[in-house]
C-alpha positions in Angstrom: -51.8 26.5 24.3 -51.9 23.3 22.5 -50.9 22.8 19.0 -54.5 21.3 18.1 -55.6 24.7 19.3 -54.0 26.5 16.4 -55.6 27.2 13.1 -54.8 24.4 10.4 -53.2 22.1 12.9 -55.2 19.3 14.5 -54.4 16.1 16.4 -52.4 14.5 13.8 -50.2 17.5 13.7 -49.9 17.5 17.4 -48.7 13.8 17.3 -46.3 14.8 14.4 -45.0 17.7 16.5 -44.6 15.9 19.8 -42.4 13.4 18.1 -39.8 16.0 17.6 -40.4 17.7 20.7 -42.9 20.6 20.0 -45.5 20.2 22.4 -46.8 23.5 22.4 -47.5 26.9 20.4 -44.8 28.8 22.1 -42.0 26.5 21.1 -43.3 26.2 17.4 -43.3 30.1 17.2 -39.9 29.9 19.0 -38.3 27.6 16.5 -40.3 28.7 13.5 -42.2 26.5 10.9 -39.1 26.0 8.6 -37.0 24.5 11.7 -39.9 22.5 13.0 -40.6 21.1 9.4 -36.8 20.2 9.0 -36.9 18.2 12.2 -39.9 16.6 10.9 -38.5 15.5 7.7 -35.2 14.4 9.6 -37.5 12.1 11.8 -39.0 10.8 8.8 -42.5 11.4 9.7 -44.5 9.4 7.5 -47.2 11.2 5.0 -45.2 14.5 5.7 -45.4 16.8 2.8 -44.9 20.6 2.3 -48.8 21.1 3.4 -47.4 20.7 6.8 -44.9 23.5 6.5 -47.6 25.8 5.0 -49.9 24.7 7.7 -47.4 25.6 10.4 -46.6 28.9 9.0 -50.4 29.6 8.4 -50.9 28.6 12.2 -48.2 31.0 13.4 -49.7 33.7 11.2 -53.3 32.8 12.2 -54.5 32.5 8.5 -55.8 29.5 6.3 -52.8 27.6 5.0 -54.4 27.8 1.6 -54.3 31.8 1.6 -50.4 31.8 1.9 -49.2 34.2 -0.5 -46.9 32.6 -3.4 -44.1 35.1 -2.3 -44.3 33.6 1.4 -44.2 30.3 0.2 -41.2 30.9 -1.8 -39.4 32.4 0.9 -40.0 29.5 3.4 -38.8 27.3 0.4 -35.5 29.2 0.1 -35.1 29.4 3.9 -35.6 25.4 3.8 -32.8 25.0 1.1 -30.2 27.1 3.2 -29.3 23.9 5.4 
């Protein structure tokens, strides 16, 4: 499945993810939202914000990113801080 076909993600997200080698939904799922976000951050993708992390996590869970529970967001932030 193409990245742009996932909920919350579109052509811009697809371009960003291609820059870090994530070309399909399967690899996004395999790596997880936090690891892909780290790669995007390390690649200094212009305009990157935590909304991208929420969007990817929502895409993997098939929910609107704005509906991710605060607890899940905190878990993602904690995982991101574990570098």
